[in-house]
C-alpha distance (Angstrom), angle and dihedral (degrees) to the residues before:
residue distance angle dihedral
M1 . . .
A2 3.82 . .
E3 3.78 111.1 .
D4 3.79 121.2 -151.9
P5 3.82 104.3 -134.5
K6 3.82 92.5 -153.0
W7 3.81 90.4 54.6
E8 3.80 90.7 49.4
L9 3.80 91.3 47.7
A10 3.81 90.7 51.6
I11 3.81 89.8 53.6
L12 3.79 92.9 48.1
A13 3.80 92.0 45.6
T14 3.80 89.6 55.9
V15 3.80 91.4 50.7
Q16 3.81 90.6 46.4
G17 3.80 92.3 51.7
F18 3.80 92.1 49.9
Y19 3.81 93.0 46.8
E20 3.79 93.0 48.5
K21 3.81 91.8 50.0
L22 3.80 89.5 48.8
L23 3.82 91.3 53.4
Q24 3.81 96.9 47.8
S25 3.80 93.4 89.3
P26 3.85 97.1 47.4
V27 3.83 93.2 46.8
G28 3.81 93.8 40.0
G29 3.80 98.9 -121.2
E30 3.79 144.8 2.6
V31 3.79 115.8 -10.4
P32 3.83 112.3 -119.8
V33 3.81 107.7 -115.1
P34 3.82 124.6 -151.8
A35 3.80 115.9 -106.8
G36 3.78 111.4 -85.3
L37 3.80 94.9 25.8
E38 3.79 96.5 82.9
A39 3.83 115.1 121.9
V40 3.83 91.5 -109.4
S41 3.80 93.0 50.5
L42 3.81 92.4 49.4
Q43 3.81 91.2 56.4
S44 3.83 92.5 59.3
D45 3.81 122.6 102.7
N46 3.82 94.6 -129.7
D47 3.81 122.1 128.7
V48 3.79 106.0 -68.5
S49 3.81 102.4 -161.9
E50 3.82 94.6 93.6
T51 3.81 91.1 40.3
L52 3.81 89.9 54.1
S53 3.80 91.5 51.8
V54 3.81 91.9 52.4
M55 3.81 91.6 42.7
H56 3.81 92.9 54.1
R57 3.82 91.4 52.8
W58 3.80 91.7 45.7
L59 3.80 92.8 51.0
R60 3.80 91.9 48.3
M61 3.79 88.0 57.7
L62 3.82 92.5 46.5
D63 3.80 88.6 49.5
M64 3.79 89.0 60.3
A65 3.81 90.6 53.0
I66 3.82 96.9 49.2
T67 3.79 120.2 70.3
P68 3.81 128.2 -159.8
A69 3.83 88.2 -111.2
M70 3.82 89.5 58.5
L71 3.81 90.0 52.1
R72 3.79 91.3 47.6
Q73 3.80 90.1 57.6
A74 3.80 94.1 40.8
F75 3.81 96.0 54.9
T76 3.80 103.9 80.4
E77 3.78 135.1 152.6
D78 3.81 88.1 -86.1
T79 3.82 94.6 56.2
D80 3.79 112.2 114.1
P81 3.84 109.3 -117.0
E82 3.82 86.9 -141.0
I83 3.80 88.2 69.2
A84 3.80 91.6 50.7
E85 3.81 91.0 49.0
A86 3.81 91.5 50.1
M87 3.80 90.1 50.5
L88 3.80 90.9 48.9
R89 3.82 89.5 53.5
Y90 3.81 89.6 48.5
F91 3.81 95.0 50.6
N92 3.80 91.3 42.6
R93 3.80 90.5 56.0
R94 3.82 91.4 50.3
R95 3.83 96.2 43.2
D96 3.77 90.9 -171.1
A97 3.80 110.4 -172.4
G98 3.82 91.7 -153.0
D99 3.79 122.2 111.1
I100 3.82 97.7 -115.7
N101 3.80 100.8 56.5
R102 3.80 90.8 37.9
D103 3.80 89.6 54.9
K104 3.79 90.2 48.7
T105 3.80 91.0 51.1
D106 3.80 88.7 48.0
L107 3.82 90.1 55.0
V108 3.81 93.9 46.6
A109 3.82 94.4 49.2
T110 3.81 91.2 46.9
F111 3.81 90.6 49.4
L112 3.82 90.1 54.1
Y113 3.80 90.9 48.4
R114 3.80 91.6 50.7
R115 3.82 91.4 51.8
P116 3.80 111.4 43.4
R117 3.79 115.9 -173.5
V118 3.80 90.0 -124.3
P119 3.85 121.9 35.4
G120 3.80 110.3 -106.0
Q121 3.81 91.1 13.0
W122 3.81 94.9 135.6
E123 3.81 93.7 50.5
R124 3.80 93.7 72.7
R125 3.78 119.7 86.6
G126 3.78 129.7 -134.4
V127 3.80 136.9 -176.5
G128 3.79 130.3 -93.0
L129 3.77 119.7 -112.2
D130 3.80 88.5 -114.4
G131 3.79 89.0 59.5
S132 3.79 94.9 -120.6
L133 3.81 115.0 63.3
P134 3.79 119.2 68.5
L135 3.78 115.3 -107.2
S136 3.79 116.5 -152.9
P137 3.82 118.3 -128.9
F138 3.81 88.6 -121.3
E139 3.79 90.4 57.9
I140 3.81 89.2 48.7
A141 3.81 88.2 53.9
L142 3.81 91.6 48.3
L143 3.81 90.7 49.8
E144 3.81 89.0 54.2
I145 3.81 93.0 46.8
L146 3.82 90.8 49.7
A147 3.81 95.6 36.6
D148 3.81 92.4 122.2
S149 3.82 93.3 54.9
D150 3.79 128.5 84.1
I151 3.81 108.8 -109.6
P152 3.83 112.9 -160.6
S153 3.79 122.3 -156.7
L154 3.79 118.3 -92.5
P155 3.83 116.7 -108.7
E156 3.80 112.8 -117.2
E157 3.82 92.6 -116.0
H158 3.81 89.5 58.1
V159 3.80 91.3 49.1
Q160 3.80 87.8 54.8
L161 3.82 90.6 51.3
L162 3.81 90.7 54.3
R163 3.80 90.7 54.7
R164 3.81 89.5 65.4
F165 3.80 93.8 67.7
D166 3.81 95.8 77.5
A167 3.81 91.4 55.6
L168 3.81 92.0 45.5
Q169 3.79 91.4 50.7
E170 3.80 91.1 49.4
Q171 3.81 89.6 49.9
A172 3.82 91.1 51.1
E173 3.80 92.1 49.7
G174 3.80 88.9 55.3
C175 3.83 94.0 58.8
R176 3.81 111.3 106.3
D177 3.81 100.4 -165.7
L178 3.79 141.1 19.6
N179 3.79 94.6 -101.7
A180 3.80 92.1 54.7
L181 3.80 90.8 50.5
L182 3.81 93.6 48.4
D183 3.81 92.8 46.4
S184 3.81 93.6 47.3
G185 3.81 93.3 81.4
I186 3.81 91.3 -132.4
I187 3.80 94.5 126.6
S188 3.82 94.6 52.8
T189 3.82 91.9 42.3
V190 3.80 92.6 53.6
R191 3.79 91.2 47.6
E192 3.81 90.4 52.4
I193 3.81 90.5 50.1
K194 3.80 91.5 50.7
Q195 3.80 90.3 50.6
A196 3.82 91.7 47.5
L197 3.82 90.8 54.6
D198 3.82 88.0 67.2
T199 3.84 111.1 -179.2
S200 3.82 90.9 -12.7
F201 3.80 84.0 78.6
Y202 3.83 87.9 83.3
H203 3.83 93.4 57.4
P204 3.86 112.6 114.7
G205 3.80 90.3 -127.1
V206 3.80 91.4 54.5
L207 3.80 94.1 46.5
A208 3.82 89.8 46.5
T209 3.82 88.7 56.4
I210 3.79 98.2 42.3
A211 3.81 100.0 43.7
P212 3.85 95.1 59.7
Y213 3.81 89.0 45.6
N214 3.82 90.5 51.3
V215 3.80 91.0 51.2
A216 3.82 93.8 48.0
F217 3.81 93.6 44.8
G218 3.80 92.2 44.3
R219 3.80 91.0 51.7
K220 3.82 91.2 51.5
F221 3.81 93.3 44.4
D222 3.80 93.1 49.0
Q223 3.80 91.0 48.4
L224 3.81 94.3 52.5
F225 3.80 93.2 41.4
H226 3.80 92.8 51.1
E227 3.80 90.9 47.3
S228 3.82 90.1 54.7
A229 3.82 92.8 44.2
V230 3.82 93.2 49.1
A231 3.81 91.7 48.6
I232 3.82 91.1 49.9
K233 3.81 93.4 48.9
K234 3.79 93.0 47.8
F235 3.80 89.4 50.7
A236 3.80 89.7 49.3
E237 3.82 90.7 53.2
A238 3.79 91.0 50.3
V239 3.82 92.1 48.9
T240 3.83 90.3 49.2
E241 3.83 91.3 52.8
Q242 3.81 89.4 54.5
G243 3.79 91.8 50.8
G244 3.80 96.9 -106.0
S245 3.80 129.6 127.7
I246 3.83 107.5 -175.3
L247 3.79 117.7 82.4
G248 3.76 102.9 177.1
N249 3.78 147.6 -48.5
V250 3.81 122.2 -88.7
D251 3.81 121.7 179.6
G252 3.83 89.7 -13.6
I253 3.82 93.4 -54.0
D254 3.79 124.7 111.5
V255 3.82 111.3 -123.6
T256 3.80 110.7 -144.9
V257 3.78 135.5 -161.7
D258 3.81 88.2 -104.8
H259 3.81 90.3 57.6
V260 3.78 90.5 54.6
A261 3.81 93.0 45.5
A262 3.82 88.6 56.0
M263 3.80 92.9 49.4
Q264 3.81 110.3 110.1
E265 3.79 104.4 -169.6
D266 3.80 94.3 -179.0
E267 3.80 90.1 56.8
L268 3.80 91.2 48.1
L269 3.79 90.8 54.3
K270 3.81 90.6 56.8
I271 3.81 91.9 58.9
D272 3.82 118.5 90.5
Y273 3.79 108.4 -90.5
S274 3.81 91.2 -125.8
H275 3.82 92.2 56.6
A276 3.81 96.0 40.3
M277 3.80 96.5 46.1
D278 3.80 95.0 103.5
K279 3.80 90.8 51.5
F280 3.81 91.5 47.8
R281 3.80 90.8 50.6
R282 3.82 91.9 50.4
V283 3.81 89.3 53.9
S284 3.79 89.7 48.2
R285 3.83 93.4 49.1
L286 3.81 91.6 47.2
K287 3.80 89.4 53.0
Q288 3.81 88.9 51.4
A289 3.82 90.5 49.9
L290 3.80 90.8 51.7
D291 3.80 91.4 48.1
R292 3.81 88.4 60.5
R293 3.85 92.0 55.8
P294 3.82 125.2 81.3
P295 3.80 109.0 -89.0
I296 3.81 120.0 -104.4
R297 3.78 111.3 -153.9
R298 3.74 123.9 -154.8
D299 3.79 132.6 159.2
A300 3.76 109.4 -123.1
H301 3.77 124.4 -172.9
L302 3.72 105.5 -177.0
P303 3.81 118.0 -171.3
K304 3.79 114.9 -112.8
P305 3.78 114.9 -118.2
A306 3.77 115.3 -107.0
P307 3.80 112.1 -100.5
K308 3.76 114.6 -101.4
A309 3.76 116.4 -110.3
A310 3.78 113.6 -110.5
P311 3.81 110.5 -103.1
T312 3.76 117.0 -110.5
K313 3.78 111.1 -116.1
P314 3.80 118.9 -140.0
A315 3.76 118.3 -106.0
P316 3.82 115.2 -94.5
Q317 3.78 116.1 -91.3
R318 3.77 106.5 -153.5
P319 3.77 124.2 165.2
A320 3.80 120.3 -136.9
I321 3.80 106.7 -125.2
D322 3.80 137.6 -164.6
V323 3.80 100.5 -118.6
E324 3.81 97.6 -169.0
A325 3.80 94.1 47.6
L326 3.80 92.9 49.3
R327 3.80 92.2 45.6
A328 3.78 88.7 55.4
A329 3.82 89.4 52.0
L330 3.83 95.3 53.4
T331 3.81 114.3 130.0
P332 3.83 125.9 -133.5
E333 3.82 88.1 -114.9
Q334 3.81 91.4 59.0
I335 3.80 91.7 50.4
S336 3.80 91.5 45.6
T337 3.82 91.4 51.5
E338 3.80 91.2 53.9
E339 3.81 92.0 44.6
T340 3.80 88.7 57.2
K341 3.80 91.8 50.5
L342 3.81 91.3 47.8
R343 3.80 91.5 53.8
K344 3.79 90.5 52.5
I345 3.80 91.6 48.0
E346 3.81 91.0 49.4
E347 3.81 90.8 50.7
S348 3.81 95.2 47.8
I349 3.83 91.8 48.4
R350 3.81 90.5 47.0
V351 3.80 92.3 52.7
F352 3.80 92.7 47.5
V353 3.82 94.8 47.9
R354 3.80 93.8 47.3
V355 3.80 97.0 51.0
A356 3.81 100.6 32.1
D357 3.77 124.2 100.9
P358 3.85 105.9 -85.6
K359 3.81 88.8 -124.5
F360 3.78 92.0 60.3
R361 3.79 105.5 27.1
Q362 3.83 92.6 103.5
I363 3.85 91.2 64.8
V364 3.81 107.8 71.5
P365 3.86 115.8 -174.2
M366 3.78 110.7 -130.4
R367 3.78 130.5 -179.8
F368 3.82 98.1 -88.2
F369 3.79 103.7 10.0
N370 3.79 147.3 11.0
L371 3.81 112.1 -92.9
T372 3.81 110.4 -139.9
L373 3.82 115.4 -152.2
T374 3.78 126.9 -161.7
P375 3.83 114.2 -122.1
Q376 3.80 89.0 -106.2
E377 3.81 92.3 51.6
A378 3.81 91.0 49.4
D379 3.83 89.8 49.6
A380 3.79 90.3 50.8
Y381 3.81 90.6 55.4
C382 3.80 89.0 54.7
A383 3.81 95.4 44.6
D384 3.80 121.4 120.2
Y385 3.81 95.4 -168.7
L386 3.80 101.0 70.3
N387 3.81 93.2 114.0
E388 3.82 92.3 58.5
K389 3.80 122.8 107.3
S390 3.79 93.7 -124.2
T391 3.79 140.7 108.9
R392 3.79 93.3 -105.8
A393 3.82 90.8 52.5
S394 3.81 91.4 49.6
V395 3.81 89.9 49.4
G396 3.81 91.6 47.5
R397 3.80 94.1 50.0
L398 3.79 90.7 48.0
L399 3.81 92.4 50.8
L400 3.81 91.1 50.2
R401 3.78 92.5 51.7
S402 3.80 93.8 43.2
V403 3.82 92.1 52.8
A404 3.81 93.2 45.9
V405 3.82 93.3 50.3
F406 3.82 90.2 45.7
A407 3.82 90.8 51.8
R408 3.80 93.5 47.7
L409 3.81 92.3 46.9
N410 3.79 91.7 53.4
T411 3.80 91.9 47.4
E412 3.81 91.7 51.3
L413 3.82 91.4 44.8
E414 3.79 89.4 56.7
E415 3.81 90.8 45.7
L416 3.82 89.5 49.9
K417 3.79 91.7 52.0
R418 3.81 92.5 49.6
S419 3.82 95.0 47.7
G420 3.81 97.2 54.0
N421 3.81 92.4 116.4
T422 3.81 93.8 52.4
P423 3.82 111.7 64.0
S424 3.81 95.6 -166.6
L425 3.81 92.3 52.0
W426 3.80 91.3 43.6
K427 3.81 89.4 54.6
M428 3.80 91.6 47.5
H429 3.81 92.3 55.9
A430 3.80 91.4 39.9
D431 3.82 88.8 57.2
S432 3.81 89.8 51.5
L433 3.80 90.5 50.8
L434 3.80 90.8 50.5
A435 3.81 91.1 53.0
L436 3.81 90.9 46.9
L437 3.81 91.1 50.2
E438 3.78 88.4 54.6
L439 3.80 91.0 50.3
A440 3.81 89.3 47.2
R441 3.81 87.9 55.9
G442 3.80 87.4 59.8
V443 3.81 90.1 51.4
H444 3.80 91.0 52.2
E445 3.80 92.4 48.8
N446 3.79 92.0 47.7
S447 3.81 91.2 47.9
A448 3.80 90.4 61.6
K449 3.82 90.1 56.8
V450 3.80 93.5 45.4
L451 3.82 92.0 48.1
A452 3.80 90.9 50.9
Q453 3.79 89.4 50.3
A454 3.81 92.5 49.0
E455 3.80 93.2 46.8
E456 3.80 90.6 48.8
N457 3.80 88.7 56.1
N458 3.84 92.4 43.3
E459 3.81 91.8 -118.5
S460 3.79 102.1 150.4
G461 3.81 96.3 167.3
P462 3.83 96.7 60.1
A463 3.81 90.1 41.8
A464 3.81 91.0 55.1
A465 3.82 90.7 48.1
V466 3.81 91.0 52.9
Q467 3.81 92.7 47.3
A468 3.82 92.6 50.5
S469 3.80 93.3 48.8
V470 3.80 95.0 45.2
K471 3.80 91.6 46.3
K472 3.81 89.5 55.8
L473 3.80 90.6 48.1
R474 3.82 92.5 47.9
A475 3.82 91.3 53.7
C476 3.80 89.8 50.9
C477 3.82 90.6 49.8
E478 3.81 90.8 52.1
L479 3.79 89.9 50.9
S480 3.81 89.8 49.6
V481 3.80 92.1 53.3
R482 3.82 91.2 49.1
S483 3.81 90.5 49.7
L484 3.79 92.1 50.8
T485 3.79 95.2 47.9
V486 3.81 96.5 48.6
V487 3.80 109.3 127.3
P488 3.83 122.3 -132.5
G489 3.79 111.6 -79.0
E490 3.80 96.4 24.9
K491 3.77 120.8 116.7
S492 3.80 110.4 -92.0
V493 3.78 120.8 -119.9
G494 3.78 118.8 -122.8
A495 3.77 130.4 -140.7
A496 3.77 120.5 -67.5
A497 3.78 119.2 -87.3
H498 3.76 114.0 -113.9
């Protein structure tokens, strides 16, 4: 697959910026950046091949400095999903079979699953690319995020490993306390499965299976851990009121009220489970020791902490760009990258339309929106005559391309709107829009030929279908141009309504 080097550099620049920000606190200031990798240098239009080579080496070094635990703490509700998506693309390209980068990818995919772009997005169901197996909406989203990467088929033995997650999740849900969960062996079993998946771990289907499991298991683990921690702290308060200081004995050591007061359960939960396991087990054993003592009852009405004020986000920093000049400067690699994505979009829409209930086949669920097809467009996606040398085949091929470009434009418009606070991401999606606008120009030029052919054969129905589809695409192109030329400080324009 042809890779646009500017697209790759934009992805790596986003990862670099996030890594450098993450390291500012440990190093006590700005991270020194190699020459040529400064933010200003990365925005230039110079040849990027040498820059990419230096960037890859620089990121490999930063990877060694950043642990999964650091990422776990860095990914908060305020983290821009665009950053997580860029990191997922970066890790997917590397496909490192080692534990560290796999754990980082695990965290990023789980973060994206926890924060869907649209509320309830993952509850809808789609259709597998083979037309038979169900494809989860999260996997559809991952396929779109990783559309510019080669995705090999999963070996059968790895498919069998994925089928174990449902049973493991059910087993975890059946655990009634923290000790039972820790002694169940689920955590070590899951880690062994993830290791056995090797580089298949980076496959969208694997991530779409593991991320929901991580969320469900994490929810159960947090619940049981908090229950144990709350019970221990209440017992400590009761012991303090009676003038005591020792709560119980764990591993031959007396646990005191002061030990419990210093216990920060929220901080423990941010540590990687593998590294915090000893601490979790000590909490579990202390809870067991307390359960063997006579209960001390006390009514406690603890004040609720005041809600944190929502952080103020910085104002968008969007450059005003010359659309026509930048379209003229597009490289063959940029066009090829978008062509590849269009083919994948066409195929996924075709599969959905062909296997969906005829009553609903005109509403195709996409990543950010529902794509509404005209009856003629839906028919074209079901057609088996597209390879003919006929008017109807020309019309069908045009409708397929028009719909695919329209869908990609709307996806990139939404991405553009959401990345307004991150200049490098904004530029990355702006470049995609520019390439799509150029491809849309080809659709418009081809439509004139197809319309002339239809009119020559007195086929008014196909001509009307082409005009309706191209009109919709033209409106989306106009919206794209307006979104790209917005000046800093103006209100951004959202995705097209459809």
